[in-house]
C-alpha positions in Angstrom: 5.4 30.3 -13.4 2.7 31.8 -11.2 1.8 29.7 -8.2 -1.6 30.1 -6.6 -2.3 28.8 -3.1 -5.6 29.3 -1.4 -6.4 28.3 2.1 -9.9 27.2 3.0 -10.9 26.8 6.6 -13.6 24.3 7.5 -15.0 23.0 10.8 -15.2 19.3 11.0 -16.1 16.8 13.7 -12.4 16.7 14.7 -12.2 20.5 15.0 -10.8 23.2 12.8 -9.1 21.6 9.7 -7.5 23.4 6.8 -7.9 22.5 3.1 -5.7 24.1 0.4 -5.2 24.2 -3.3 -2.0 24.7 -5.4 -2.2 25.7 -9.1 0.7 26.2 -11.6 1.7 22.5 -11.6 2.6 20.4 -14.7 0.4 17.3 -15.2 0.4 16.3 -11.5 -0.3 12.6 -11.1 0.2 11.7 -7.5 0.3 13.5 -4.1 1.3 11.9 -0.8 2.0 13.1 2.7 5.1 12.2 4.8 3.5 10.7 8.0 6.5 11.8 10.1 7.1 15.5 9.0 3.7 16.3 7.5 5.3 17.6 4.3 3.6 16.8 1.0 5.2 15.6 -2.3 3.6 15.9 -5.8 4.8 14.1 -8.9 4.7 16.2 -12.1 4.9 14.4 -15.4 5.3 17.6 -17.4 4.9 16.0 -20.8 3.8 12.7 -22.2 3.3 10.0 -19.5 5.4 7.5 -21.5 8.0 10.0 -22.9 11.6 9.7 -21.8 12.1 13.4 -22.0 13.7 14.2 -18.7 11.0 16.9 -18.0 9.5 15.4 -14.9 9.9 16.9 -11.4 8.7 16.5 -7.8 7.2 19.4 -5.9 7.4 19.7 -2.1 5.0 21.5 0.2 5.2 22.1 3.9 2.6 20.8 6.3 0.5 23.9 5.7 0.3 23.4 2.0 2.8 26.1 1.1 5.2 25.4 -1.8 8.7 25.1 -0.4 10.3 23.8 -3.6 8.4 23.7 -6.9 11.2 21.6 -8.5 12.5 19.9 -5.4 13.7 16.9 -7.5 14.3 17.0 -11.2 16.7 15.7 -13.8 19.2 13.0 -13.4 17.1 11.8 -15.3 13.5 12.0 -14.2 11.1 11.5 -17.1 7.4 11.0 -16.2 7.1 10.5 -12.4 3.8 9.0 -11.3 3.4 6.9 -8.1 5.0 8.0 -4.9 5.7 6.1 -1.6 7.9 6.7 1.4 9.9 4.0 3.3 12.0 5.4 6.1 14.0 8.3 4.7 13.6 7.4 1.1 11.0 8.8 -1.3 10.3 6.3 -4.1 9.0 7.4 -7.5 7.8 5.2 -10.4 9.1 6.4 -13.8 8.0 4.5 -16.9 10.2 1.4 -16.5 12.3 2.4 -13.5 11.7 3.1 -9.8 13.9 5.8 -8.4 14.6 6.6 -4.7 15.5 10.0 -3.3 16.4 11.3 0.1 13.1 12.8 1.2 14.8 15.7 3.0 17.6 16.7 0.6 16.3 15.3 -2.7 19.6 13.5 -3.3 19.4 10.5 -5.5 19.7 7.2 -3.6 18.3 4.3 -5.7 17.8 3.4 -9.3 15.8 0.2 -9.7 15.6 -0.8 -13.3 12.6 -3.0 -14.1 13.2 -3.2 -17.8 14.6 -6.8 -17.5 11.3 -7.9 -16.0 9.4 -6.4 -18.9 8.1 -3.2 -17.3 6.2 -0.9 -19.8 4.2 1.7 -17.9 4.9 1.7 -14.1 2.1 3.5 -12.3 1.2 3.4 -8.6 3.4 2.4 -5.6 2.4 1.0 -2.2 4.7 0.0 0.7 4.0 -2.5 3.4 5.4 -2.5 6.9 8.2 -5.1 6.0 9.9 -2.7 3.6 8.4 -4.2 0.5 7.4 -1.9 -2.4 4.7 -2.9 -4.8 4.5 -1.4 -8.3 1.6 -1.6 -10.7 2.3 -1.7 -14.5 -0.7 -0.5 -16.5 0.9 -2.0 -19.6 -2.2 -1.6 -21.9 -1.3 2.0 -22.2 1.7 1.0 -24.3 0.6 -2.4 -25.7 -3.2 -3.1 -25.7 -2.5 -6.8 -25.7 -0.1 -6.7 -22.8 -1.0 -8.3 -19.4 -1.1 -6.1 -16.4 1.6 -6.7 -13.8 2.4 -6.0 -10.2 6.1 -6.1 -9.3 7.5 -6.6 -5.8 10.7 -4.8 -4.7 12.3 -6.0 -1.5 14.1 -2.9 -0.3 15.7 -4.7 2.6 17.1 -7.4 0.3 19.2 -5.2 -2.0 16.1 -4.1 -3.9 15.4 -7.6 -5.3 12.7 -7.4 -8.0 10.2 -10.1 -8.6 7.0 -10.4 -10.6 4.3 -10.9 -8.0 1.5 -11.4 -10.6 1.1 -11.1 -14.3 -2.0 -12.6 -15.7 -5.4 -11.7 -17.3 -7.2 -12.0 -14.0 -5.5 -8.9 -12.8 -6.9 -6.8 -15.5 -5.2 -3.4 -16.0 -3.9 -2.6 -12.5 -3.7 1.1 -11.5 -4.1 2.2 -7.9 -2.5 0.0 -5.1 -3.2 -0.1 -1.4 -2.3 -2.2 1.6 -5.5 -3.2 3.4 -5.3 -1.5 6.9 -6.7 -4.5 8.8 -5.5 -7.6 6.9 -2.3 -6.3 5.4 -3.3 -7.7 2.0 -2.4 -6.0 -1.2 -5.4 -4.5 -3.1 -5.4 -3.1 -6.6 -8.0 -1.2 -8.5 -8.3 -1.4 -12.3 -8.5 0.8 -15.3 -11.2 0.2 -17.9 -15.0 0.6 -18.3 -15.6 -2.2 -15.8 -13.5 -1.0 -13.0 -13.1 -3.3 -9.9 -11.0 -3.9 -6.8 -9.1 -7.2 -6.6 -7.0 -8.6 -3.8 -3.6 -10.2 -4.3 -2.2 -12.9 -2.0 1.5 -13.1 -1.1 1.9 -15.8 -3.7 0.2 -13.8 -6.5 -3.3 -15.3 -6.3 -5.9 -12.8 -7.6 -9.3 -12.8 -6.0 -12.3 -10.4 -6.6 -12.8 -7.9 -3.7 -15.4 -5.4 -4.8 -17.0 -3.9 -8.0 -19.7 -1.4 -8.9 -21.4 -0.4 -12.2 -20.4 3.2 -11.7 -16.7 2.4 -11.5 -14.7 3.2 -14.7 -11.0 4.0 -15.2 -10.1 3.8 -11.6 -6.9 5.5 -10.5 -6.1 6.6 -6.9 -6.6 4.4 -3.9 -6.2 4.9 -0.2 -8.0 4.6 3.2 -8.9 6.6 6.3 -8.6 5.7 10.0 -12.1 4.2 10.0 -11.1 1.7 7.3 -13.1 3.5 4.5 -11.5 3.2 1.0 -11.3 6.2 -1.4 -10.9 5.6 -5.1 -11.0 8.1 -8.0 -12.5 7.6 -11.4 -10.2 9.5 -13.7 -12.5 9.9 -16.7 -15.7 10.0 -14.6 -14.5 12.9 -12.5 -15.6 11.3 -9.3 -14.2 10.1 -6.0 -16.0 7.2 -4.3 -15.9 6.0 -0.7 -16.1 2.3 -0.1 -17.2 1.4 3.5 -15.9 -1.6 5.4 -19.1 -3.5 4.4 -18.2 -2.7 0.8 -21.2 -0.4 0.2 -20.4 2.8 -1.6 -21.1 6.5 -1.6 -19.9 9.3 -3.9 -17.7 11.8 -2.0 -17.1 14.3 -4.8 -18.2 14.6 -8.5 -17.6 17.1 -11.3 -13.8 16.9 -10.9 -11.3 17.3 -13.7 -9.3 14.1 -14.2 -8.7 13.2 -10.5 -5.6 11.0 -10.5 -3.7 9.3 -7.8 -5.6 10.4 -4.6 -4.2 9.7 -1.1 -5.4 10.4 2.4 -3.6 12.5 5.0 -4.8 10.6 8.0 -3.5 13.0 10.6 -5.3 15.9 9.2 -8.3 14.0 7.7 -7.7 15.5 4.2 -8.2 13.8 0.9 -5.3 14.8 -1.5 -6.6 15.2 -5.1 -4.3 15.8 -8.1 -6.0 17.1 -11.2 -4.0 15.6 -14.0 -5.1 17.9 -16.9 -6.1 20.7 -14.5 -2.5 21.3 -13.5 -3.4 21.7 -9.9 -4.1 19.9 -6.6 -6.8 20.3 -4.1 -7.6 18.8 -0.7 -10.9 17.9 0.7 -11.7 17.5 4.5 -13.2 14.1 5.2 -14.6 12.5 8.3 -13.0 9.2 9.4 -16.3 8.1 11.0 -17.9 5.3 9.2 -21.4 6.3 8.1 -24.2 4.0 9.5 -25.9 1.8 7.0 -29.5 3.0 6.1 
């Protein structure tokens, strides 16, 4: 497989920043950065997103965006990896109805957290809080159109105890997850023609947070150091920025199926997987909140 890496140098308000692209991937769904080492990890579904085919793999890049291991983690099994999150030395990966944990340095398997007994159908995004809790969205409508969306909570400091944080119609079809940088509250964006952001309290209460008529089939979800949120519209080919006052601007359009976007807050880069484009790209962003007109 041929791997293409291009480095783009751009001057930003913070100085000289580097953006990069990597092609030759296989249905990349999510890309995150390790805040400690600066390494990047990319989940590759490499097949159907609900197929238990043991084809999935995780790619690792160094801090300069160079591929250090195209198949850093694979097999064991690993079917259709999607959401990624890091807690301590463990890289967590959602995989249909299971969350798997791997040593982020060696790739060695550490955890297998089976969510089938709780009714998991299509585990999607992951988000971790500062108390070692892992949250997992289940966009169950992709498997059963009548199923209710669910967010699970995994307490990694309590022997990976799994509970259902919320499962009801008010949640919609949850996709991207994020911990609010100021309040610590869990936020979720939703799939569907009327995309929205909702907040979820610690006891599972769902409340509206923001919505916009341009939002459809929302996917990735993250924030920069100024508290701006970034969300991707998978079918709309756009990435939006939501300011702290909840006003919105379009950051990028004309993209091919932007999936689970994240922000590298140290380098001010937006990480953008192209699900059907089989590549990832990064976009320099400014963490300065634009002034309202």
